[in-house]
N, C-alpha and C positions, 0 to 999 in steps of 0.2 A: 790725087781724086782723077778719076778718068770721068772719062768723057759721060758714062753710063754709070762711071766708077761709082723619191722623193722619200725625200726620207724625212720623217716624221718623229718628231721627239716626243714623248708622254707628257701632256701638259693637260692641266686641269683647267680646262677654256672658262668653264665659269664662273670658274676663281677669277680669272685674268681679265674677263671684259669690261669690268668696272675700270679697272687700270686702263685697260686699252681707250675705252671711250675720250680720258682726260689726254692722253697722249695724244692721239690720232686728230682732237680736235685742232692739236696744236700744231700738228704736220698739216693740218688741210689748209691753212693758210699760204702754205707754199705752191700751192697749186696754182691760183693766178688765172685760171685758162677758161673759166666758163665751166657746162657743163661738163660730168666727168664721162666717157666712154663706158660703154657695157665692160664689166669684167667677172669674166668665166674663167671655170678649172683652178679657183686657192683651192689649196686645202689647210693654209693659215686663214682661217676666216674672221671678218671685224678688221683687217688693216684696211685704211683709207689712203691711198696714194696721189700723187697730181699728175695721172697718166694721162698722156699726148691727147690734142684735142682733136688730133690726126691722123694716118697711118696706123700703124699696132705696134705691140709692145708686152712684154712678158718678163715677169723678174722672180726670181725663188732665191730661197738662204737655204743653204747647203745643211742638213740636220735638223732642218724646221720644215720644211716644203716649198711649194708654189703662192706666191703672192698675189699671182691670180695674171689675167692677160686681156689685155684690151684691144680695140679694131677688131676689123673683118679678117678672121683666116685664110686669106687671098696670097697664091705668090705673087710675090712683087721681087722685081729687080733689087738687088742686096750691093751692089758693085763692091768697093774694095774689099767689104770684110768676107767676102769669096776667099781671101788670101788665107783666112784661117784655116779653111778647110786643105787647103794646097801645105800649110806648115803642117796639118796633124798628119796629111797622107806621108811627107817627106820624113817627116819627124819618126811614123811607123817602120815605114821601109829604109831608115838609115837613123837608126837613134843613136843619140847624142849621152854622155853623160854631164852633169854640172863640173864647168871646167874644162871640156874638150872642146876643140874645134873643129873635129870633124875630117873628113877627107877633102883633098882640092877638086875644085871645079873651076874649068877650063871655059874663059867669058868667049863665047863664040862672036860673029860677025852679025847677027843678027842681034843681039841685044844688047851689043853696041852701039850700032846704028839707030838702036829705038831710043837712045840715052837722052836724045836731046829732043824728041818729039814735044812739038808744041801742043798736042791736044790729049793727051795723060799725063797722067804723075810718071814720071821714071827717073832714073838716075842716074849717073856716069859712070858710065863703065868703058875699060879700054879691051876691043880684039887681044886677044892671047894672053891677058893676065889672070893668072890661078888665084882663086879666092877659096879662103875656107869655107866649106858649110855653112861655119855657125854666122859665120861674116852677114853671106848672102841672105840668111834668114833675118839677121835685123835688118838690112835694107829694105827685104820683102816686107817687114811685119811694120817696122817703124818709121821711115819717110814715106811708104807705102809704093815701092818699086816694082810697079805693072812689069817692066823688062827683065828685073830678075826673078819676076814668078814665073814666068815665062820659060825665061833660061832654066830651073830648077825644073820645071814640067821637063823640057826636051833633055835634061841630064839625066834626068830619074828615069824618064820612060819611052828616049829614042824619039819623043812628039808630042806636041801639047795635047792631039788629037787622044792618045793611048794612056797620056796621065790623067786626061778629065776621063775617061773610063774608070778608072782607079779613082777619082774623085766622087764618083756615083754609086759605084760599088761601096766605098766607105757609110756615103750618104747612108745607102741604105741597111747595112750592119748598124747604124746608130737608131734606125728605126724613125728615118727624119721623109716619110712618106711624102712630101710636099716639095721637095728640094730636086731643084733641076741644075746641076753644072754644066758650062758648055763652055769655058776657057777657065783658064789657070789663075787670072789676074782682076775679074770681074769688071772687065772694060765692054764687056757685051752685055745688054740691056735683055738678053737670053737667059743669063743667069738669072734664077729666080728660088725665093723660099719666103717663109714664114718666120716671127717671132719666136715661134713657138721652137719649131725645129732647129733654128739656129742656136736659142737658148742649150739643146741635146747638143750641139757641138761645143757650144764654151764651155760645160761642163767635162766635158772631154778632151778637148784640148788643154782646159787651168790642171789635170793630173799630171801633165809633162812637165817637171822640173825645169828644162832647158826652154820650153813655150815661155811659162813662165816669169824667167828671169830677163827674157827676149823683149816679151810686152810691157813689161814695167820701165822699158831704159827709155831717157829721158830723151836720147837722142842717137847715132847711129854714125860711124866716118866710115866712105867708102877709102880702100886700099890706096896710099900715094897722093890723097887729098886731104890738104889741113882742114876743110870744113866740117863741121859737124851738123848732120841734117836732123832737125827736131823733128821728134815725133807727133804724128799729127793728132793725136790724142790728145788736147788739152785739159783734159781732167785727172790727168795723172796727178796723185799726190794729193787729191781736192777728196774730201766726205771718205776716204780711208779707201781710192780707186787705185789698182795696179794693174792695170789694165783694161780692153784690149786690144779693139779697132775701131777705127771709123771707115766710112764709104760714102762715096758721094757723087752723085751723075746728075744729068737734067731729069731723066726716066726714073731713076733711083730715087732722087730727094736726097736728105742726108741721112743717113745710117751711122749706128753705134752699137758695138756689143762690149757691153764693160765688166768689169770683175772689181767687186772690192774688200775692202773684210775691215770688220768693226768686228769688236771684242772675241776676236779668233774667230768668226765665221765667214764663213766665204759667199758674197753674195754676188749672185748673177742675173745682168740683165741684157733686152734686146730690144733698140729702137729703130722702126725702119719706116722710113715711107715718109722725113718728114719734109715742108715745103716742097715736095714733088714736082716738077713742069718747072721749077725756078733754074738757076744756075747751079754749079755745083758747091760754089762757095754759100752762098745762102742756105743752101741745103744741109749742108757740114754745121755751119751756125746753129742752126733750127737744132739739130740734131743734138748737138753737145750742149746746148741751154737743156732740152727736154732732159737730156741725160744728167745734168747738174740737178736740177728739180727732183728727179726722179732718186737718184743716189744720197742727196741729202736725206731726204723724206724718211729714205730704206735706213743709214743711221741713225738719225734721232729716235725713230722707232727703236730700233734696237737698242740703243744708250738708254734710253728710258724705259722701255723691259727688264732689260737686266739689270738696271739699278733697284727698281721698282722690285726684283724676284728677290736681288740679294739684301734689301732692305726694306723689309715687308711691313715695318711698324711706322716707315714714316715716306714723307713723296710721295708720287703720284697715287699709289695703293692705296694709303691712309685719306688721305684727301678724295680720293673716288667713294671713301666708304666701304671698301671691299669686307665682305662678311666674316673673313678670316680674322680682322684685330676692330670689331667690334667691341 
């Protein structure tokens, strides 16, 4: 934690709406959080999700489209979710194949000195130790090492400032018009974005097999250290979740970018600004709780919908009086 730390599937929706009605009535019980915020931009209509009552969120299912966006689409601090763009830029400039460890990167004095900061999330590094790129990506994305993010920025571009220019250039190429990066780690409140923009980045990052493998790890190890550092994303392996990244800070609140796989479909979601203004631990807990509700609801919706499509003569579709089965 830092201080600040469509594709559309041809579907005959009129025939599916009765099915969805029954399914979504069951799913709606997961909300438990009062009124549902405004939801816009959905390309899959009629899906009711337990949207967070604060901040903003966006969810999509690849191959189906957007399930909606909630909250005000104003740029807000994203804390350590920033590291997803850091990893994206590094892997585009230094691509790795599955199973490759990549080049050696030498730990400089700055990264070593930052190892034991009590003000932000860092991992222990020794000056002069040479560590493979793949391992550094793990230490940046899994336990969320801010010092590793800045080390990789300096290694790639010579300075963090030049690397940040590359991050913003990548954001522009991806069409993330409401995003501005000011650091590689997310420790700065001045790095801001929206849930919709970060959802675009999630889709781009998850196309890289090495990135997918790293964010799915439950822990990571520091070379020369017997300890295993746990993934900050406590949702891993729940409701099909296979990544991606948490972020939390006083101004940012709790943030979460997640990916899950349900019946072969990739679900991508972003939640920002949970319990903003509190402490980072409270914010991260709130973001993970909101993410658990959202990912569970999407999982159930996909399971129920695909089951109804596979067995049209029974279950939700028949109970709802689907006209195709009268």
